N, C-alpha and C positions, 0 to 999 in steps of 0.2 A: 505492499500500499504506499508505504513511504517512497519506495522507487518511482512510482506510477506519478506522485504529486510532484518529484523533482523533475521529471520528464516534462511534465505539463508546464512549470515554471520556467524550464529552460525554452520550451516551445513559445510561451508568451514573450519572453525577454527579447529570443530572436525576431519575432514579429514586430515587436516594436522597434528595435534597431533597424529592421529593414524598411519601416515605414517613414522613418525619419528622412532619408533620402529625398523621396518624391514629395512629401511636406515642405522641405526646404527649398526644393525647385518651384514648386508652386508659389510659396511666399515670396520668392524671387520676381517671378513673373508676374505676379499680380502687384508687387510692390512698383513695377515699372509702369503700369497701365494706369493713367491719369485722367484718361475721359473715355466716354461710353458711346459707342454708336448705337443709333437707333435708325432701323431700317424698317420701313412699313412696304407692305406689299400693296399694289395698285386696287386690288380688287377689295382688300380690307379698309383702306382708305376711301375708298367710294362708298362702300357700305357705311362706315363712319358717317361720312357726310350726309348719306340719304337718311339715316337714322335720327340725327340732330337737326335734320331739316336746313342744313347749311349747305349753299352752294360750295361744289369741291373746289373751285379756285380760290374761295376764300380760307378754306381749311388748309391748303397747300399755302398760301401767302402767310398765313399765321404759324404755321409750324416750320417753315423755311426762316422766319424771323426769329423764331426761339431757337430751334434745336435739330430741325430736320436736315441730314446729309444726303440721304439717299432712299429713293423709293426702288423696291423690286418690282420690275414688270414681269407678268406671268407670259409663259411662251403662249402664242397663238398656235393652234391646231386645227385641222380641219373638224375634228370632232366638236370643238366649240364653237366654230363658226356655223355649222348646221342649225 
């Protein structure tokens, strides 16, 4: 019973040691990031404008003056155009 407990503790300690490296790398990467990119898709933005009863161009202008960098455009396919 004591041998099993020792093996479990060794496994826990090894797991903690192995988890330190990815945690330190993540911390370093996250520390470098000073801004957040927000990307809206065109269909979601159009739906938002429709639900809020605001013209799409006004929504785009408002977002652009605030923080919008990009809009993801959905690819057109023959199936969607039919």
